[in-house]
Every structure is written in C-alpha cells, then in structure tokens.
The first five atom37 places (N, CA, C, CB, O) and aatype in JSON, in Angstrom:
{
  "aatype": [12, 8, 0, 7, 19, 9, 15, 0, 0, 10, 3, 15, 0, 4, 16, 18, 0, 0, 18, 16, 12, 9, 6, 14, 6, 16, 15, 9, 10, 16, 9, 6, 13, 11, 19, 2, 10, 12, 15, 14, 7, 11, 0, 14, 1, 13, 10, 13, 1, 7, 6, 9, 16, 11, 14, 7, 15, 2, 9, 9, 19, 0, 3, 7, 1, 0, 18, 0, 10, 7, 3, 7, 14, 0, 11, 10, 9, 0, 15, 12, 16, 7, 16, 11, 12, 0, 10, 1, 7, 1, 6, 3, 9, 1, 7],
  "atom_mask": [
    [1, 1, 1, 1, 1],
    [1, 1, 1, 1, 1],
    [1, 1, 1, 1, 1],
    [1, 1, 1, 0, 1],
    [1, 1, 1, 1, 1],
    [1, 1, 1, 1, 1],
    [1, 1, 1, 1, 1],
    [1, 1, 1, 1, 1],
    [1, 1, 1, 1, 1],
    [1, 1, 1, 1, 1],
    [1, 1, 1, 1, 1],
    [1, 1, 1, 1, 1],
    [1, 1, 1, 1, 1],
    [1, 1, 1, 1, 1],
    [1, 1, 1, 1, 1],
    [1, 1, 1, 1, 1],
    [1, 1, 1, 1, 1],
    [1, 1, 1, 1, 1],
    [1, 1, 1, 1, 1],
    [1, 1, 1, 1, 1],
    [1, 1, 1, 1, 1],
    [1, 1, 1, 1, 1],
    [1, 1, 1, 1, 1],
    [1, 1, 1, 1, 1],
    [1, 1, 1, 1, 1],
    [1, 1, 1, 1, 1],
    [1, 1, 1, 1, 1],
    [1, 1, 1, 1, 1],
    [1, 1, 1, 1, 1],
    [1, 1, 1, 1, 1],
    [1, 1, 1, 1, 1],
    [1, 1, 1, 1, 1],
    [1, 1, 1, 1, 1],
    [1, 1, 1, 1, 1],
    [1, 1, 1, 1, 1],
    [1, 1, 1, 1, 1],
    [1, 1, 1, 1, 1],
    [1, 1, 1, 1, 1],
    [1, 1, 1, 1, 1],
    [1, 1, 1, 1, 1],
    [1, 1, 1, 0, 1],
    [1, 1, 1, 1, 1],
    [1, 1, 1, 1, 1],
    [1, 1, 1, 1, 1],
    [1, 1, 1, 1, 1],
    [1, 1, 1, 1, 1],
    [1, 1, 1, 1, 1],
    [1, 1, 1, 1, 1],
    [1, 1, 1, 1, 1],
    [1, 1, 1, 0, 1],
    [1, 1, 1, 1, 1],
    [1, 1, 1, 1, 1],
    [1, 1, 1, 1, 1],
    [1, 1, 1, 1, 1],
    [1, 1, 1, 1, 1],
    [1, 1, 1, 0, 1],
    [1, 1, 1, 1, 1],
    [1, 1, 1, 1, 1],
    [1, 1, 1, 1, 1],
    [1, 1, 1, 1, 1],
    [1, 1, 1, 1, 1],
    [1, 1, 1, 1, 1],
    [1, 1, 1, 1, 1],
    [1, 1, 1, 0, 1],
    [1, 1, 1, 1, 1],
    [1, 1, 1, 1, 1],
    [1, 1, 1, 1, 1],
    [1, 1, 1, 1, 1],
    [1, 1, 1, 1, 1],
    [1, 1, 1, 0, 1],
    [1, 1, 1, 1, 1],
    [1, 1, 1, 0, 1],
    [1, 1, 1, 1, 1],
    [1, 1, 1, 1, 1],
    [1, 1, 1, 1, 1],
    [1, 1, 1, 1, 1],
    [1, 1, 1, 1, 1],
    [1, 1, 1, 1, 1],
    [1, 1, 1, 1, 1],
    [1, 1, 1, 1, 1],
    [1, 1, 1, 1, 1],
    [1, 1, 1, 0, 1],
    [1, 1, 1, 1, 1],
    [1, 1, 1, 1, 1],
    [1, 1, 1, 1, 1],
    [1, 1, 1, 1, 1],
    [1, 1, 1, 1, 1],
    [1, 1, 1, 1, 1],
    [1, 1, 1, 0, 1],
    [1, 1, 1, 1, 1],
    [1, 1, 1, 1, 1],
    [1, 1, 1, 1, 1],
    [1, 1, 1, 1, 1],
    [1, 1, 1, 1, 1],
    [1, 1, 1, 0, 1]
  ],
  "atom_positions": [
    [[5.36, 5.85, 5.13], [5.16, 4.38, 4.49], [5.54, 4.84, 2.87], [3.27, 3.63, 4.73], [5.14, 5.88, 2.34]],
    [[6.28, 3.97, 2.31], [7.12, 3.9, 0.76], [6.09, 4.45, -0.39], [7.63, 2.08, 0.26], [4.99, 3.97, -0.64]],
    [[6.49, 5.17, -0.79], [5.71, 5.53, -2.32], [5.38, 4.62, -2.92], [6.38, 6.2, -3.34], [4.16, 4.72, -3.02]],
    [[5.8, 3.55, -3.52], [5.64, 2.31, -4.14], [4.53, 1.75, -3.49], [0.0, 0.0, 0.0], [3.54, 1.67, -4.22]],
    [[4.35, 1.26, -2.09], [3.01, 0.77, -1.32], [2.04, 1.65, -1.51], [3.12, 0.61, 0.17], [0.92, 1.26, -1.84]],
    [[2.42, 3.4, -1.25], [1.23, 3.77, -1.42], [0.66, 3.77, -3.14], [1.23, 5.13, -0.7], [-0.56, 3.73, -3.28]],
    [[1.38, 3.81, -4.23], [1.01, 3.47, -5.74], [0.49, 2.22, -5.0], [2.33, 3.33, -7.16], [-0.43, 2.35, -4.2]],
    [[0.9, 1.34, -5.16], [0.28, -0.55, -5.29], [-0.88, 0.02, -4.79], [1.06, -2.21, -4.16], [-1.84, -0.02, -5.55]],
    [[-1.11, 0.74, -3.3], [-2.39, 0.58, -2.69], [-3.36, 1.35, -3.55], [-2.4, 1.07, -1.21], [-4.34, 0.76, -4.02]],
    [[-3.17, 2.65, -3.8], [-3.89, 3.23, -4.65], [-4.37, 2.39, -6.19], [-3.11, 4.42, -4.82], [-5.53, 2.46, -6.6]],
    [[-3.45, 1.72, -6.83], [-4.22, 1.19, -7.86], [-5.11, 0.19, -7.35], [-3.42, 0.66, -8.9], [-6.31, 0.38, -7.55]],
    [[-4.88, -0.51, -6.93], [-5.6, -1.45, -6.31], [-7.13, -1.2, -5.89], [-4.87, -1.74, -5.24], [-8.12, -1.91, -6.07]],
    [[-6.97, 0.37, -5.12], [-8.41, 1.17, -5.0], [-8.78, 0.96, -6.09], [-8.53, 2.68, -4.71], [-9.47, -0.05, -6.21]],
    [[-8.55, 1.68, -7.19], [-8.95, 2.09, -8.36], [-9.3, 0.59, -9.28], [-7.75, 3.1, -8.96], [-10.15, 0.61, -10.17]],
    [[-8.78, -0.25, -9.03], [-8.79, -1.6, -9.63], [-10.1, -2.14, -9.27], [-7.61, -2.52, -9.13], [-10.98, -2.45, -10.07]],
    [[-10.16, -2.23, -7.78], [-11.23, -2.78, -7.09], [-13.14, -1.83, -7.59], [-10.58, -2.53, -5.24], [-14.21, -2.38, -7.81]],
    [[-12.77, -0.18, -7.6], [-13.81, 0.08, -8.04], [-13.96, 0.01, -9.54], [-14.08, 1.12, -7.54], [-15.14, 0.27, -9.79]],
    [[-13.09, -0.29, -10.92], [-13.42, -0.7, -12.16], [-14.26, -1.87, -12.09], [-12.29, -0.92, -12.92], [-15.07, -2.08, -12.99]],
    [[-14.12, -2.77, -10.98], [-14.73, -4.06, -11.32], [-16.17, -3.62, -10.94], [-14.11, -5.45, -10.49], [-17.02, -3.99, -11.75]],
    [[-16.62, -2.9, -9.86], [-17.99, -2.67, -10.1], [-18.72, -2.51, -11.23], [-18.23, -1.82, -9.59], [-19.94, -2.42, -11.13]],
    [[-17.97, -2.45, -12.77], [-18.64, -1.55, -13.71], [-18.63, -2.41, -14.6], [-18.08, -0.23, -14.09], [-19.15, -2.11, -15.67]],
    [[-17.93, -3.97, -14.39], [-18.16, -5.2, -15.29], [-18.63, -6.04, -14.85], [-17.26, -5.75, -15.82], [-18.94, -6.05, -13.66]],
    [[-18.86, -7.09, -15.73], [-19.33, -8.35, -15.48], [-18.33, -9.22, -14.87], [-19.8, -8.9, -16.65], [-17.13, -9.28, -15.14]],
    [[-19.28, -10.18, -13.64], [-18.31, -10.55, -13.03], [-17.03, -11.72, -13.46], [-18.96, -10.83, -12.07], [-16.1, -12.06, -12.74]],
    [[-17.34, -12.2, -14.95], [-16.18, -12.52, -15.68], [-15.23, -12.27, -16.08], [-16.22, -12.7, -16.23], [-14.39, -13.03, -16.55]],
    [[-15.19, -11.13, -15.95], [-13.74, -10.23, -17.36], [-12.89, -9.81, -15.85], [-14.5, -7.99, -18.9], [-13.29, -9.89, -14.69]],
    [[-11.68, -9.37, -16.37], [-10.79, -9.13, -15.76], [-10.28, -7.77, -15.97], [-10.05, -10.03, -15.95], [-10.75, -7.2, -16.96]],
    [[-9.41, -7.09, -15.25], [-9.57, -5.52, -15.24], [-7.88, -5.79, -15.66], [-10.2, -4.45, -13.49], [-7.33, -6.84, -15.34]],
    [[-7.12, -4.67, -16.43], [-5.9, -4.37, -16.46], [-5.53, -3.06, -16.56], [-5.42, -4.97, -17.28], [-6.22, -2.33, -17.28]],
    [[-4.59, -2.6, -16.01], [-3.6, -0.98, -15.34], [-2.92, -1.27, -16.93], [-2.01, -1.09, -13.28], [-2.28, -2.18, -17.45]],
    [[-3.54, 0.3, -17.41], [-2.97, 0.43, -18.34], [-2.03, 1.97, -18.83], [-3.95, 0.0, -19.04], [-1.57, 2.51, -19.84]],
    [[-2.14, 2.18, -17.27], [-1.57, 3.55, -17.39], [-2.1, 4.3, -15.77], [-2.3, 4.44, -19.01], [-3.28, 4.39, -15.41]],
    [[-1.02, 4.73, -15.06], [-1.81, 5.84, -14.07], [-0.46, 7.17, -13.62], [-2.52, 4.78, -12.26], [0.64, 7.42, -14.11]],
    [[-1.02, 7.59, -12.79], [-0.28, 9.1, -12.47], [-0.57, 9.04, -10.95], [-1.06, 10.69, -13.35], [-1.71, 8.96, -10.5]],
    [[0.64, 9.11, -10.16], [0.51, 9.17, -8.89], [1.14, 10.75, -8.52], [1.23, 7.86, -8.22], [2.13, 11.03, -9.2]],
    [[0.65, 11.91, -7.42], [0.71, 12.78, -6.97], [1.28, 12.42, -5.48], [-0.42, 13.37, -7.22], [0.46, 11.92, -4.71]],
    [[2.23, 12.58, -5.14], [2.59, 12.56, -3.36], [2.62, 13.29, -3.06], [3.53, 12.18, -2.66], [3.51, 14.0, -3.53]],
    [[1.52, 14.02, -1.75], [1.63, 15.25, -1.55], [2.29, 15.75, -0.3], [0.5, 15.67, -1.67], [2.91, 16.81, -0.19]],
    [[2.02, 14.59, 0.88], [2.61, 15.0, 1.78], [3.07, 13.0, 2.36], [1.5, 16.27, 2.78], [2.57, 11.92, 2.05]],
    [[4.34, 13.45, 3.35], [4.66, 11.94, 3.62], [3.44, 11.31, 4.55], [6.2, 11.79, 4.46], [2.51, 11.72, 5.25]],
    [[3.97, 10.19, 4.15], [2.94, 9.08, 4.42], [3.48, 8.4, 6.24], [0.0, 0.0, 0.0], [4.01, 7.34, 6.56]],
    [[3.05, 9.49, 6.98], [3.8, 9.09, 8.3], [2.08, 9.06, 9.41], [5.38, 10.69, 8.87], [1.56, 10.09, 9.84]],
    [[1.52, 7.65, 9.65], [0.2, 7.91, 10.87], [0.36, 6.35, 10.89], [-1.76, 8.78, 10.36], [1.03, 5.54, 10.24]],
    [[-0.54, 6.27, 11.92], [-0.48, 4.7, 12.67], [-1.58, 3.94, 11.23], [-1.49, 4.64, 14.9], [-1.37, 2.79, 10.86]],
    [[-2.35, 4.54, 10.78], [-3.1, 3.44, 9.73], [-3.46, 4.39, 8.27], [-4.85, 2.74, 10.57], [-2.7, 5.31, 7.99]],
    [[-4.4, 4.14, 7.56], [-4.13, 4.83, 6.03], [-5.76, 4.38, 5.54], [-2.49, 3.93, 4.84], [-6.47, 3.41, 5.8]],
    [[-5.89, 5.4, 4.87], [-7.32, 4.67, 4.09], [-6.99, 4.98, 2.65], [-9.06, 5.44, 4.54], [-6.45, 6.03, 2.32]],
    [[-7.43, 3.8, 1.61], [-7.26, 4.45, 0.3], [-8.43, 4.04, -0.5], [-5.93, 4.07, -0.4], [-8.87, 2.9, -0.61]],
    [[-8.85, 5.08, -1.03], [-10.58, 4.84, -1.8], [-10.44, 5.26, -3.34], [-12.04, 6.09, -0.98], [-9.87, 6.27, -3.76]],
    [[-11.09, 4.3, -4.08], [-11.17, 4.57, -5.71], [-12.42, 4.78, -5.97], [0.0, 0.0, 0.0], [-13.31, 4.07, -5.51]],
    [[-12.63, 5.75, -6.71], [-13.97, 5.79, -7.66], [-13.84, 5.92, -9.34], [-14.82, 7.12, -7.19], [-12.79, 5.86, -9.97]],
    [[-14.87, 6.07, -9.77], [-15.12, 5.81, -11.43], [-15.51, 7.75, -11.43], [-16.93, 4.23, -12.02], [-16.27, 8.56, -10.89]],
    [[-14.05, 7.67, -12.73], [-14.29, 8.88, -13.14], [-15.11, 9.01, -14.59], [-12.98, 9.51, -13.15], [-16.07, 9.77, -14.7]],
    [[-14.68, 8.28, -15.56], [-15.34, 8.05, -16.4], [-15.43, 6.46, -17.12], [-14.99, 9.02, -17.09], [-14.61, 5.99, -17.91]],
    [[-16.97, 5.61, -16.48], [-17.11, 4.14, -17.01], [-17.37, 4.21, -18.44], [-18.3, 3.31, -16.3], [-17.85, 5.17, -19.06]],
    [[-16.93, 2.91, -18.98], [-16.83, 2.4, -20.01], [-16.92, 0.5, -20.24], [0.0, 0.0, 0.0], [-16.97, -0.51, -19.54]],
    [[-16.91, 0.82, -21.48], [-17.58, -0.35, -21.91], [-15.93, -1.85, -21.81], [-18.4, 0.18, -23.91], [-15.79, -3.03, -21.5]],
    [[-15.14, -0.73, -22.3], [-13.68, -1.82, -22.79], [-12.75, -0.83, -21.56], [-12.86, -1.67, -25.18], [-12.03, -1.24, -20.65]],
    [[-13.1, 0.61, -21.94], [-11.49, 1.6, -20.92], [-12.55, 2.01, -19.99], [-10.3, 3.44, -21.85], [-13.72, 2.33, -20.16]],
    [[-11.64, 1.89, -18.74], [-12.12, 3.0, -17.39], [-11.75, 3.82, -17.07], [-12.16, 2.82, -16.35], [-11.05, 4.39, -17.91]],
    [[-11.86, 4.41, -15.97], [-10.78, 6.07, -15.8], [-11.53, 5.87, -14.86], [-10.69, 7.78, -16.82], [-12.74, 5.64, -14.8]],
    [[-10.13, 6.05, -13.48], [-10.27, 6.0, -11.74], [-10.0, 6.77, -11.38], [-9.7, 5.25, -10.88], [-8.9, 7.06, -11.87]],
    [[-10.36, 7.52, -10.65], [-9.29, 8.03, -9.62], [-9.06, 7.69, -8.24], [-9.42, 9.2, -9.51], [-9.76, 6.73, -7.95]],
    [[-8.38, 8.08, -7.28], [-8.29, 7.82, -5.88], [-7.66, 8.57, -5.47], [0.0, 0.0, 0.0], [-7.11, 9.47, -6.11]],
    [[-7.57, 8.27, -3.68], [-7.44, 8.88, -2.85], [-6.49, 8.13, -1.79], [-8.62, 9.26, -2.56], [-6.68, 6.94, -1.55]],
    [[-5.36, 8.95, -1.09], [-4.66, 8.19, 0.3], [-4.67, 8.93, 1.01], [-3.34, 7.65, 0.41], [-4.2, 10.02, 0.7]],
    [[-5.24, 8.71, 2.38], [-5.51, 9.81, 3.48], [-4.32, 8.91, 4.47], [-7.52, 10.01, 4.18], [-4.19, 7.68, 4.46]],
    [[-3.7, 9.68, 5.13], [-3.34, 9.35, 6.77], [-4.06, 9.31, 7.73], [-2.6, 10.06, 7.32], [-4.81, 10.28, 7.85]],
    [[-4.11, 8.58, 8.42], [-5.79, 8.71, 9.61], [-4.45, 8.34, 10.59], [-7.81, 7.1, 9.48], [-3.53, 7.55, 10.4]],
    [[-4.82, 9.42, 11.98], [-4.06, 9.47, 12.79], [-4.79, 10.52, 14.01], [0.0, 0.0, 0.0], [-5.98, 10.49, 13.69]],
    [[-4.68, 11.3, 15.05], [-5.2, 12.04, 15.39], [-5.79, 13.26, 14.77], [-4.66, 12.1, 16.04], [-5.18, 14.09, 14.09]],
    [[-7.29, 13.26, 15.14], [-7.74, 14.99, 13.92], [-7.98, 13.93, 12.76], [0.0, 0.0, 0.0], [-7.98, 12.71, 12.59]],
    [[-8.18, 15.03, 12.11], [-9.29, 14.81, 10.57], [-8.06, 14.42, 9.85], [-10.33, 16.48, 9.67], [-7.06, 15.12, 9.97]],
    [[-8.05, 13.25, 9.05], [-7.59, 12.19, 8.1], [-7.08, 13.51, 6.72], [-9.2, 10.78, 7.64], [-7.76, 14.25, 5.99]],
    [[-5.88, 13.34, 6.85], [-5.29, 13.95, 5.73], [-4.67, 13.15, 4.65], [-4.39, 14.76, 6.18], [-4.23, 12.01, 4.81]],
    [[-4.63, 14.09, 3.08], [-4.65, 13.65, 1.98], [-3.29, 13.61, 1.85], [-5.41, 14.3, 1.08], [-2.62, 14.64, 1.92]],
    [[-2.74, 12.42, 1.65], [-1.07, 12.37, 1.64], [-1.16, 11.91, -0.08], [-0.12, 10.92, 3.01], [-0.33, 12.64, -0.64]],
    [[-1.8, 11.05, -1.08], [-1.44, 11.44, -2.34], [-2.83, 10.97, -3.14], [0.04, 10.72, -2.82], [-3.75, 10.5, -2.48]],
    [[-2.97, 11.12, -4.77], [-3.96, 10.8, -5.52], [-3.3, 10.51, -6.72], [-4.98, 11.77, -5.6], [-2.26, 10.95, -7.23]],
    [[-4.39, 9.38, -7.15], [-3.62, 9.09, -8.56], [-5.16, 8.75, -9.5], [-2.24, 7.43, -8.44], [-6.34, 8.54, -9.22]],
    [[-4.34, 8.85, -10.75], [-5.58, 8.79, -11.93], [-5.02, 7.63, -12.54], [-5.81, 10.21, -13.13], [-3.81, 7.43, -12.59]],
    [[-5.98, 6.78, -13.05], [-5.31, 5.47, -13.43], [-6.76, 5.18, -14.47], [0.0, 0.0, 0.0], [-7.96, 5.38, -14.25]],
    [[-5.87, 4.47, -15.95], [-6.88, 4.2, -16.96], [-6.72, 2.37, -16.57], [-6.41, 4.89, -18.85], [-5.74, 1.68, -16.29]],
    [[-8.13, 2.07, -16.71], [-8.39, 0.37, -16.93], [-8.33, 0.0, -18.13], [-9.7, -0.19, -16.54], [-8.25, 0.84, -19.02]],
    [[-8.36, -1.69, -18.47], [-8.88, -1.75, -19.71], [-9.48, -3.58, -19.25], [-7.51, -1.37, -21.2], [-8.99, -4.61, -18.78]],
    [[-11.12, -2.99, -19.85], [-11.39, -4.53, -19.69], [-11.2, -5.54, -20.1], [-12.1, -4.81, -19.71], [-11.25, -5.54, -21.33]],
    [[-10.91, -6.85, -19.51], [-10.25, -8.02, -20.04], [-11.09, -9.13, -20.4], [-9.32, -8.47, -19.16], [-11.16, -9.92, -19.46]],
    [[-11.85, -9.53, -21.56], [-13.01, -10.15, -21.75], [-12.55, -11.84, -22.61], [-14.04, -8.96, -22.7], [-11.85, -11.45, -23.54]],
    [[-12.59, -12.65, -22.67], [-12.67, -14.09, -23.24], [-10.87, -14.33, -22.88], [0.0, 0.0, 0.0], [-10.14, -14.89, -23.69]],
    [[-10.55, -13.97, -21.99], [-9.32, -14.1, -21.69], [-9.13, -15.34, -20.81], [-8.88, -12.9, -21.12], [-8.97, -14.96, -19.65]],
    [[-9.06, -16.9, -20.92], [-9.18, -17.33, -19.99], [-7.76, -17.75, -19.34], [-10.08, -18.15, -20.19], [-7.77, -18.19, -18.19]],
    [[-6.69, -17.63, -19.96], [-5.32, -17.25, -19.38], [-5.22, -16.2, -18.09], [-4.54, -16.6, -20.57], [-4.58, -16.49, -17.07]],
    [[-5.83, -15.13, -18.25], [-5.9, -14.12, -17.08], [-7.45, -13.94, -16.15], [-5.52, -12.63, -17.82], [-8.62, -13.71, -16.44]],
    [[-6.81, -14.14, -15.13], [-8.34, -14.43, -13.89], [-8.38, -12.97, -13.34], [-8.03, -15.85, -12.18], [-7.49, -12.33, -13.9]],
    [[-8.98, -12.31, -12.57], [-8.89, -11.12, -11.75], [-9.34, -11.36, -10.42], [0.0, 0.0, 0.0], [-9.32, -10.45, -9.59]]
  ]
}
C-alpha cells in the first residue's frame, strides 16, 4: 500500500478518535502529524486504529497504528502522532 494511503487512513483514524472527545456540532482540523513507516504495506487487509493521547477542549493529540492483516498475527507497519484542533461556531466547516 502506498505511503500516502497509509498516512491518510491513519489521519482519519486519529480524527475519528478525536471526534469522541468533542460535542457533535464541533468540527476537527488536523494541524500537524508525523508518520513512521516501519514495514512494507503488503497484505490482503489492513487495520487502522486511533486513540487519544492527550484530550483537550481545543487541542487534542492522538496516536494511530496501522497493521497488515494476513496469515498469522497482525504486523505493525506504521504509526502516527497527530494534533487536532476543535473548530466551534464555523458554519462554513462541517465535520
């Protein structure tokens, strides 16, 4: 799998994790992330997980992990740390 696809999927996983920390009408904007690509993304299926590292009312930090799923145990292929910003009162931006 291409590194850009892995990065986008990890960003999405981290963003969905951040949505669990805010009000339903609030949007989330990624303001920074770092990806570590650890192994080739070769597998029939993949799993992307996001979890909150540091909750906050305006800034939320999340970590993500990407796994290749095939025969045998899941293999960690990439990780991400991302910083998200909560956007409130912006009707021109919807989550």
